N, C-alpha and C positions, 0 to 999 in steps of 0.2 A: 504494500499500499504505499501510495506516494502523495505528500502534501507540497505543492509549489510554494517557495519561499522567496518571493520578491523582497529585496532588501532596501531600505531607506535610511536616511539620517535621522536622529532623534536627538536634537540639540538639548544642551542643559540637562543631560542624564549622567547617571553613574552606573557602571557595570558591576554586576554581583555574580557570584557563583552559588547556587543552592545545591548542596550534597546530601542525599538520603542514602544511608548506609546501615549495615548490620541487620538487614531483614533476613528472615529465615530462609526464604527461597524454596527450592525443591523442585521435584518432578512435576511437569504439567499434567501428568495422568495420575500417578499413584497419590501424590499429595494435594491434588486439586480441591479435595472436599475437606480439607483440615482448617479451613477458614484463614489461611496465611494472605497477607496483604502483598499487592503488587506495587512497588514503589513508583512505577510509571503512572498508575492510577491516583496514587497518593499525591504525587506532585502537581497533577492537574487539580486535585482537590484543593491543595493549598493555594494554588494561583487564582482559583475560583473564588476563594474566601476574601481576597484583597480587592478593593475598588479604586486603587491607586493607578497612576498612568505608568504602564511599563510595556516593554516588548521582549519576547523571547529571542535569545541570539542563537543558541545550540543546545543540543541535547545528546546524551550518550546513556543508553540503559540496555542491559542485557547482552549476553554474548551467545546463547544457544536458543534455538526455537523450541526445544523441548524442556526448557528449564524457566521456572518462575524466577524473575530477577531479584538480585539481593541489593543492587545498589543503582542510583540514578542521579546523574549529575546534569544540572540545567543552568545555563548562563542567560542572564536577563539584564535589560537595561532598564533603569528606573528613574523617573523624573527626580532630580536631585532635591527638589523642594518637599518631595513625598518620601524621601528614602526612609526615614525613622517610622512613618506610619507603615510603610510596606513591610519593613523587617518585622515589626510588632504584629502586624496581621498574619504573616506567615507563621511566627512562632506561636501565636495563639491557636492558629488552625492545627498545627502539629500537635500541640498539647492536647487538643480535642481528640485527634487521632490516636494518641499514645493511651489516652484513658479508655478508649474504645477497645484498644487491642493489647491492653497490658499483660494479659495473660498468654499471647502469642507472640507477639512482636516486641519481646522484652528488651532486646538489644538494639532496636531501631533508633538511629540518631539523625539529627538535622544539623548541618553546619552552613552557616552563612558567610562567606568571605568576599572580600574585593577581588574583582577579576582584573589581572594584570594586563590581559590583552585588550586592545581597542579595536572592536570589530562592529561592523554594521549590523543592526538588529533586523529581523524580519519585519515586514509591515504590521500594522496594528490589527488589520483584517486577518492576515495569515496567523497571527498570534491567537485571535479568537477561534479561529478554525482548528487550530491545534488543541486548545484547551477543550473546545466543545466535543471534538472527536472522542478524546480520551475519557471525557466525563460520561459519555453514552456508550463507548465501545463495550460490548459484553465481556465479562471476566467471570472465571470459575465455573461452577456446575450450572448448566442450563437444563439438564433433565436426568432424572434418575431413571433406572431401568423399570419398566413395567412387570418384568418377569423375574429378574434376580433381585431379592430384597437388599436394600441399601447400596446396591451397585450403582456407580455412576455410569450413565449411558452417553451423555453428551456433555462436552465442556469447550471452553475456549480461553486461550490465554494470549494477550499482545505481549509477546516476549522480548522483541528487540526494537528500539528506536535509536537511529542515529542521524546526524546532520550530514548532508552531502552539499555539493557546491551551490545547488539551487533548489534544494528540495529537503524534506525530512523524510526518511523511509522507516516504515514500521513492518515488522514481521510478526504474524499471528499464527498460533497453533490451535487447530480445531481437531478434537477427537470424538470418535462416536463408534459405537458398535453397530450402528445403523447407517447405511449408506444414504438413505432418504433424509435422515436428520442432518447428514454432512452436507447434503446439498442445501437443506433449509438454512443451515447456518452460514454457509457461504453467501446465500441470496440475502440473508439478514444483515450480514456485515457488509455486502456490497451497498445495500440501501443506506446505511450508516456512513459509509465512505463517501458516496455521492452527495449526501445531504451536507457533508462538511466540505464540499468542493474539491475532493481529493479523487484519485484513481486507484483502481485495483487490478492486479494481475489475475491471470486464470490460476486456478488451484494447482499447487505443485507438490508432487510426490505425496499424495494423500495416503494415509494408512487404510489399507482395505478392511471393511468391517468384518468381525468375526464373531458370529452369535454364539453364546454358550450352548453346549449340548451335554447336559449333566446326565442324561441317560443313555449316552452312546456306549457301543461295546468297549471301545478304548477306554473311556472314562472308567467303567465299571472294572475293567482289567487292572487299571492302574490302582484303583481303590483297594482292590483284593491284593495286589502285590504289597501295598503298604501295610495293609492289616496283618499279612502273613510275616513280614519283617519286623514291624514295629509293635504289633499286637494291639493297636488301637486303630480306630477309624479316623482316617484324615478328614480335614475340613476341605470341601470342594467349593471354590468360589471364583467369581469373575473379578479381573482387575482391569482398571482404566488406563490402559497402556497399549502402544503399538508393538505387535509380536509378529514374528515371522509366520505364525499360523495363518494370519489373514492373507498373506500373500500366497501361501500354499493352497489355501482354499479357493482363491481366486482362479488359479491355474487348473486345480483339480477339484472341482465342486463336490464330488461323492467322497472325498478323503475324510478321515476322522482325525481330529487333532485334540491334543491336551498340551499345556504348558506345565512343565515341572522343573524343579531346581533347588539348589539349597537357598537358605533364607538370606535375602538382601534387604538391607534397610537404607533408607534416605538416598535413593539414587539421584544422580545429577546434582549433588549438593557437596560442600567440603566434608560432611559428615557421612558420606557414602561408607558402608562397611559391610562385610560378609561374616556371618556366624560360621566360624570354622568347623565347630562340631557337627554343623548340619550337612557339610559336605560328604562324609562317609556314609551318613544315613541315606542321603539321596541317592549316591551311587549304588548301594545295596538294593534299595527299592528298584532302581532302573534295571539292574541285572535280574532281579526276580521277575519283573514284568516281561522283559525281553525273553526269558527263558520260557515263560508261560505262553507267550504270543507265538513262539516258534514251534510249539507242539502241534 
């Protein structure tokens, strides 16, 4: 998604850098229902809360389209006569955010500093388009599965924003186990983009949908193998993530798929980790299942 950013002079202004940092972040699938904040949306909330005269200069947020951002840096030009009012308004809005998210975003911080670079800001109209787009752009869970209890079916994350020479570029990740929901979300996002005076590309590398089949022969075989090895019944559930199984089902519609593996926590975050003791258990179950299936 692209927002054109014509630039113009803004006399009698002071340039600042607003930095949001220390957000939890995480995976745009597995962690999307945990109530974590996206600093890209938080920055638009802060800027919407002030009524002083300012212009956006540049933004940098996010590094991967499948990760919830942890940091966002925005440069702005503020009318010098309204500088104190602007800073107080931003800080007050951030304090409100922290109170709302104190149990989730405990380490989130806001830093306001002077910008040493002297750059032309984008126009006032483009600044408002930027803020309005982020304020209404869908984020997080859009629909839960009507089939699998508490499983997220459809979600969206605007994961990357960066300033280019004459535009601001945004990258969003849409996930769903339903291909029709994927189409619906793309059309919804396209409407939001066009209302903001922006453009949007065609869908790129979509994750193929993969509907859970808890009663399939393969699923039952894997459950039995787990019971034989571990002597307990495993929990069978759907996760909100892009898996190779969807690609295989697209190529071979009649194939049966399950996704198994050792326990992984906090994927796509600095806290990503593997429970080492789960690796041999997983391997033993896999061998037992393959032995049964080969008979």
